[in-house]
C-alpha positions in Angstrom: 18.6 8.4 32.3 21.5 10.2 30.8 20.5 13.6 32.2 16.9 13.2 31.1 14.2 15.7 31.9 11.1 14.4 33.6 8.8 17.4 32.9 8.6 18.8 29.3 5.4 20.8 29.7 3.3 21.1 26.6 4.2 18.9 23.6 2.6 19.2 20.2 2.6 16.0 18.1 2.2 16.7 14.4 0.4 13.7 12.7 -2.1 11.2 14.1 -1.0 8.0 12.4 -0.1 5.2 14.7 3.4 6.7 15.4 2.0 10.1 16.4 -0.8 8.6 18.5 1.7 6.2 20.2 3.9 9.2 21.0 1.0 11.1 22.5 0.0 8.1 24.6 3.5 7.7 25.9 3.9 11.5 26.6 0.7 11.6 28.6 2.0 8.6 30.7 5.1 10.8 31.4 3.0 13.7 32.6 3.2 16.0 29.6 0.3 18.1 28.3 -0.3 16.9 24.7 -1.9 18.4 21.6 -2.1 16.2 18.4 -2.6 18.0 15.1 -3.7 16.0 12.1 -4.1 17.4 8.6 -6.8 14.9 7.5 -10.2 14.3 8.8 -9.4 11.1 10.6 -6.8 9.4 12.8 -4.9 6.3 12.0 -2.8 7.0 8.8 -2.2 3.7 7.0 -4.4 1.8 9.5 -8.0 2.2 8.1 -11.0 0.2 9.3 -13.9 -0.2 6.9 -16.8 -2.5 5.8 -17.7 -4.5 2.8 -21.1 -6.2 2.5 -21.7 -5.5 6.1 -18.6 -7.2 7.4 -15.8 -5.3 9.1 -12.5 -5.4 7.3 -9.1 -3.6 7.1 -8.6 -1.3 4.1 -5.0 -0.7 5.0 -2.4 -2.7 6.9 -4.1 -5.9 8.3 -1.6 -7.6 10.6 1.2 -6.6 13.0 4.4 -8.4 14.0 3.9 -10.1 17.4 7.5 -11.1 17.9 8.3 -7.4 18.6 6.6 -6.3 21.8 5.5 -2.7 20.9 2.2 -3.2 18.9 0.7 -6.0 21.0 1.7 -4.2 24.2 0.1 -1.0 23.1 -3.1 -2.8 22.1 -3.2 -4.3 25.5 -2.7 -0.9 27.2 -5.6 0.6 25.4 -8.0 -2.2 26.3 -7.9 -4.5 23.2 -6.5 -7.6 25.0 -9.7 -9.6 24.5 -9.8 -8.7 20.8 -6.2 -9.8 20.0 -6.4 -12.7 17.6 -3.7 -14.5 15.6 -4.3 -15.6 12.0 -6.5 -18.7 11.7 -4.0 -19.9 9.1 -0.5 -18.9 8.2 -0.1 -21.2 5.3 0.5 -19.0 2.2 1.3 -19.9 -1.4 3.4 -18.5 -4.3 1.6 -18.1 -7.6 4.6 -18.8 -9.9 5.5 -20.7 -13.0 1.8 -21.2 -13.7 0.6 -22.7 -10.5 0.0 -22.0 -6.8 2.9 -23.5 -4.9 3.2 -23.8 -1.1 5.3 -21.0 0.4 8.7 -22.6 1.3 9.7 -23.0 4.9 13.3 -22.6 6.2 14.2 -19.2 4.8 14.9 -15.7 6.0 12.9 -13.2 3.9 13.2 -15.6 1.0 16.8 -16.5 1.5 17.2 -20.2 2.2 19.6 -22.1 4.5 19.7 -25.0 2.0 18.8 -25.4 -1.6 16.2 -28.1 -0.7 14.2 -25.5 1.2 13.1 -24.0 -2.2 12.4 -27.2 -4.0 9.2 -27.0 -5.9 9.5 -23.2 -6.4 12.8 -22.9 -8.2 14.0 -24.7 -11.3 16.6 -27.5 -11.0 19.1 -25.0 -12.4 18.1 -22.5 -9.8 18.5 -25.1 -7.0 22.0 -26.1 -8.3 23.0 -22.4 -8.3 22.2 -22.1 -4.6 24.6 -24.9 -3.9 27.5 -23.0 -5.4 27.3 -20.5 -2.6 29.5 -22.6 -0.3 32.4 -22.5 -2.8 32.3 -18.8 -3.7 34.7 -16.4 -2.2 33.4 -13.7 0.2 31.2 -11.0 -1.3 32.0 -7.8 0.4 29.0 -5.7 1.5 30.7 -2.5 2.7 28.5 -0.1 4.5 25.4 -1.3 2.8 24.3 -3.2 -0.3 21.0 -3.9 -2.2 19.3 -7.1 -1.0 18.7 -8.4 -4.5 22.2 -7.6 -5.7 23.9 -9.4 -2.9 21.6 -12.5 -2.8 21.8 -12.9 -6.6 25.6 -12.8 -6.5 25.6 -15.5 -3.9 22.7 -17.7 -4.8 21.5 -16.6 -8.3 18.8 -14.3 -9.6 16.1 -17.0 -9.5 16.0 -16.9 -5.7 15.6 -13.2 -5.8 13.0 -13.1 -8.6 10.8 -16.0 -7.3 10.9 -15.5 -3.6 12.9 -12.5 -2.2 11.2 -10.1 -4.5 7.6 -11.0 -3.7 8.3 -11.1 0.0 10.1 -7.8 0.1 7.6 -6.3 -2.4 4.8 -7.2 0.0 6.4 -5.1 2.7 7.7 -2.1 0.7 6.0 -2.4 -2.7 9.6 -1.9 -3.8 12.3 -3.4 -6.0 14.6 -6.0 -4.2 17.5 -4.8 -6.4 17.3 -1.3 -4.9 16.2 -2.0 -1.3 18.9 -1.7 1.4 19.8 -5.0 3.1 21.1 -3.1 6.1 17.8 -1.3 6.7 15.2 -3.8 5.4 16.8 -7.1 6.4 19.3 -6.3 9.1 19.7 -10.0 10.1 20.9 -10.9 6.7 23.2 -7.9 6.6 24.9 -9.0 9.8 25.2 -12.5 8.4 26.8 -11.2 5.2 29.4 -9.3 7.3 30.3 -12.2 9.4 30.1 -15.2 7.0 31.6 -16.1 3.7 28.7 -18.3 2.8 25.2 -16.7 2.8 23.4 -20.1 3.4 25.7 -20.8 6.3 24.7 -17.4 7.8 21.0 -18.1 7.3 21.4 -21.5 9.1 23.0 -19.7 12.0 20.1 -17.2 12.1 17.7 -20.1 12.1 19.6 -21.9 14.8 19.6 -18.8 17.0 15.8 -18.5 16.5 15.3 -22.1 17.4 17.5 -21.8 20.6 15.6 -18.7 21.7 12.5 -20.9 21.6 10.1 -18.1 20.7 6.6 -19.3 21.2 3.3 -17.9 20.1 2.2 -16.5 16.7 4.6 -14.5 14.6 1.8 -12.1 13.6 -1.3 -10.8 15.4 -4.5 -9.3 14.3 -7.4 -7.6 16.1 -11.0 -8.7 15.9 -12.7 -6.1 13.8 -9.4 -5.2 12.1 -6.1 -3.6 13.1 -7.6 -0.4 12.0 -9.3 -0.3 15.3 -5.9 0.1 17.1 -5.4 3.8 16.3 -9.0 4.5 17.2 -8.5 2.8 20.6 -5.2 4.7 21.2 -6.9 8.0 20.3 -9.7 7.3 22.7 -7.2 6.6 25.5 -5.3 9.8 24.6 -8.4 11.9 24.9 -9.5 10.1 28.2 -6.1 11.0 29.7 -6.6 14.7 28.8 -4.8 14.8 25.5 -6.3 16.9 22.7 -6.5 15.6 19.1 -7.5 18.0 16.4 -8.2 16.7 13.0 -8.6 18.8 9.8 -5.7 20.8 11.2 -2.8 21.0 8.7 0.3 22.6 10.2 1.5 25.4 7.9 4.4 26.8 10.1 6.8 25.4 12.6 9.3 27.9 14.1 11.5 28.1 17.1 10.5 30.8 19.6 13.0 33.5 20.3 13.5 32.5 23.9 12.7 28.8 24.0 10.1 26.4 22.7 8.2 26.3 19.5 5.5 28.1 17.6 3.1 26.1 15.5 0.5 27.5 13.1 -2.4 25.2 12.1 -5.1 27.1 10.2 -6.2 30.1 12.3 -4.8 28.5 15.4 -1.4 29.4 16.8 0.0 27.1 19.5 3.1 27.4 21.7 4.9 24.3 22.8 7.9 23.3 24.9 8.6 20.5 22.5 7.4 19.1 19.1 7.3 15.6 17.6 6.9 15.5 13.9 5.2 12.2 13.0 4.2 12.7 9.3 5.5 11.2 6.1 8.8 12.5 4.6 7.4 15.1 2.1 5.2 16.7 4.8 8.1 16.6 7.3 10.4 18.2 4.8 8.0 21.1 4.4 7.6 21.6 8.1 11.3 21.5 8.9 12.6 23.6 6.0 12.7 26.8 8.0 14.5 25.5 11.1 16.3 22.4 9.9 17.0 22.9 6.2 19.6 20.1 6.0 17.2 17.6 7.5 14.4 18.8 5.3 16.6 18.3 2.2 17.3 14.7 3.3 13.6 14.0 3.8 12.6 15.6 0.5 14.8 13.1 -1.3 13.0 10.0 0.2 11.0 8.2 -2.5 7.6 6.5 -2.0 5.7 3.7 -3.8 2.0 3.9 -4.4 -0.4 1.0 -4.4 -4.1 0.0 -4.3 -6.0 -2.6 -2.3 -9.0 -4.2 -3.9 -11.4 -5.8 -1.5 -14.0 -8.2 -2.8 -16.9 -10.0 -1.2 -18.5 -13.2 -2.6 -21.3 -15.5 -1.7 -19.7 -18.5 0.0 -21.8 -20.8 -2.1 -20.2 -19.4 -5.3 -16.6 -18.9 -4.1 -14.4 -22.0 -3.5 -10.8 -21.0 -2.7 -7.7 -23.1 -2.1 -6.8 -23.6 1.5 -4.5 -21.1 3.3 -4.2 -17.3 3.8 -3.6 -16.4 0.2 -0.7 -16.0 -2.2 2.2 -13.8 -3.3 3.1 -13.1 -6.9 6.7 -12.7 -8.2 6.9 -9.7 -10.6 8.9 -11.9 -13.0 5.7 -13.9 -13.7 4.2 -10.8 -15.4 0.9 -10.7 -13.5 -0.9 -7.5 -12.5 -1.7 -8.2 -8.9 1.2 -8.7 -6.5 -0.6 -10.6 -3.8 -4.0 -11.8 -2.6 -5.2 -12.4 1.0 -8.1 -14.7 1.6 -9.3 -12.6 4.5 -12.1 -14.8 5.5 -9.7 -17.8 5.8 -6.9 -15.8 7.4 -9.0 -14.0 10.1 -11.6 -16.1 11.9 -13.6 -13.0 13.0 -14.4 -12.1 9.4 -15.9 -15.6 8.8 -17.7 -15.3 12.1 -19.4 -12.1 11.3 -21.0 -13.5 8.1 -20.4 -17.3 7.5 -22.2 -17.0 4.2 -19.7 -14.5 2.8 -16.1 -14.9 1.5 -13.9 -11.8 1.7 -10.6 -11.5 -0.1 -8.4 -8.7 -1.3 -5.7 -8.2 -3.8 -2.8 -5.6 -3.9 -1.8 -3.8 -7.1 1.2 -1.5 -7.7 4.9 -1.5 -7.0 7.6 1.1 -7.0 7.8 2.6 -10.5 4.5 1.1 -11.6 2.3 4.1 -12.2 0.4 3.1 -15.3 -1.7 0.4 -13.6 -2.8 2.7 -10.8 -4.1 5.2 -13.4 -6.9 2.9 -14.2 -10.3 3.6 -12.6 -11.7 1.5 -9.8 -13.6 -0.7 -12.1 -10.5 -1.4 -14.1 -8.5 -2.4 -11.0 -11.4 -4.7 -10.0 -11.4 -6.2 -13.5 -7.7 -7.0 -13.5 -7.9 -8.4 -10.0 -10.7 -10.7 -10.9 -8.9 -11.8 -14.1 -5.8 -12.8 -12.1 -7.8 -14.4 -9.3 -9.6 -16.6 -11.9 -6.3 -17.6 -13.4 -4.7 -18.4 -10.1 -7.7 -20.0 -8.2 -10.4 -20.7 -10.7 -12.7 -18.1 -9.0 -15.1 -17.1 -11.6 -18.1 -15.8 -9.5 -19.3 -12.3 -9.6 -18.6 -10.4 -6.3 -21.5 -9.0 -4.4 -19.5 -5.9 -3.5 -16.1 -4.5 -4.2 -14.0 -1.7 -2.7 -10.9 -0.1 -4.0 -8.6 1.8 -1.6 -5.8 3.8 -3.0 -2.6 4.5 -1.1 -0.8 7.2 -3.1 2.8 7.5 -1.9 1.9 5.1 0.8 5.1 3.2 1.4 8.6 4.9 1.9 11.4 3.3 0.0 14.6 2.1 1.8 17.3 2.2 -0.8 21.0 1.5 -0.3 22.3 4.0 2.2 19.0 4.6 3.9 20.4 4.1 7.4 23.1 6.8 6.7 20.3 9.2 5.6 18.3 8.5 8.8 21.4 9.1 10.9 22.1 12.4 9.1 18.4 13.5 9.6 18.6 12.7 13.3 22.0 14.4 13.7 20.5 17.7 12.2 17.3 17.3 14.3 19.3 16.7 17.5 20.8 20.2 17.2 17.4 21.7 17.9 16.2 21.3 21.5 12.7 20.0 22.0 12.4 18.5 18.5 12.1 14.9 17.5 10.8 12.8 14.5 9.2 9.4 14.1 7.3 7.3 11.7 7.6 4.7 8.9 10.3 6.6 7.0 13.0 6.0 9.6 13.5 2.6 11.3 11.0 0.2 9.6 7.6 0.3 8.0 5.7 -2.1 10.2 3.4 -1.2 13.1 5.9 -2.2 15.9 8.6 -0.2 14.1 6.5 2.9 13.9 5.6 2.6 17.6 9.2 2.0 18.6 10.3 5.2 16.7 7.6 7.1 18.5 8.8 5.9 21.9 12.4 6.8 21.0 11.2 10.3 20.0 9.5 10.7 23.4 12.7 9.6 25.1 14.6 12.1 23.0 12.3 14.9 24.0 13.0 14.0 27.6 16.8 14.1 27.0 17.4 10.4 26.7 19.1 9.5 23.4 19.7 5.8 24.0 16.6 4.5 22.1 17.1 6.8 19.2 20.7 5.8 18.8 19.8 2.1 19.1 17.1 2.3 16.4 19.3 4.3 14.1 22.0 1.7 14.4 19.7 -1.4 14.3 16.4 -0.8 12.4 13.4 -3.0 13.1 13.0 -5.7 10.4 9.5 -5.6 8.9 8.4 -9.1 7.9 5.7 -10.1 5.5 2.4 -11.1 7.1 1.7 -14.1 5.0 0.1 -12.9 1.8 -0.9 -9.3 1.2 0.0 -6.4 3.4 
């Protein structure tokens, strides 16, 4: 194991989101004594279970990529096997050019293998522009390039504005013309490096996927909501002897004179052989400023997007929705909401809990959009209902609404993000017994966060293979159909 240590003694994990909890769970399996410190009054981070009109729902992330093993495997390890449930429907739409249109098939994060794949979504001019890709000279991507910039150069802006943008925006709440292709869509970046034609590269990706014959659902949910995953992991951590302390913001992280670390959280002072920092970039920057100032400066420069989720419950007799799991909205269409998930249609367990109720949700807010999020909850519900009526004809009055705000909820992956992560880990690697993990590094999805947590645990044990692999090859975070 590359000179790995098997016994690391006491490890403090700072942050009880899914990354921190997964790290704690793995550490306990390796025989460490573990203390998890969480600043807020709950565990789970961006995974938040809740209720509306008596039905359990997710108020944060609501699905997890099943084609990566980490999230589903962890759910099984903590006793959720019987509650794993794929979406009842994966048929989503695009609300664009004045109509709900079926989400095209045959694309990689919105980038098609053929122009015909986007027929019905793009104009005739946009489809003809895609066909020019085969005749264009190579577009050099260098060390990294913005997804939107590269795809627009090869296939035209309409592909980006109508399809790539809403799909990427659903994952990052970001701007496709700023987002790193190397970090956010590594498959496409590799194709761009090895093919002159982008559509040819996409067809090769599709052929490889077909040859691999991956079976089973692309995404997975959990009956009762994926917000139950961190609760189950926390329960398992405690059952194995780990300590989780909420309401315990860490105010100081310093190296001990001899070895190990000193952690101050409120009036509590802890001493640890190793520390894993599993908090968002701004908090991590504050914690690391004293001992790893260069890493802290890199983390402080990471930008975040804020968003809000509006959950609405209707009487089924009054709410007649189109088929499918919901729809995405290209920003170019000038709407306020960026997506809507028909939760009762997407997740069978929601419909089972109350067949007389229809639950759906909208998402509002993208990178740089601060004005809309300054509206009060009633205002966000109003704009959501206005857009829903225009898109679907839904005019009924909801029986209950809930607005969940995620301020600085999604880290942005701009061009050069991979290099920033490499620099952060290089600085951190100079300090024995210290590692970092979470959504800011190798992918924002649940499997990516868990993978970074496991890599951090390996690093604490002296094995750098997983950290090096993730830094070089981030985990692609796909869009779960419609809505985050």
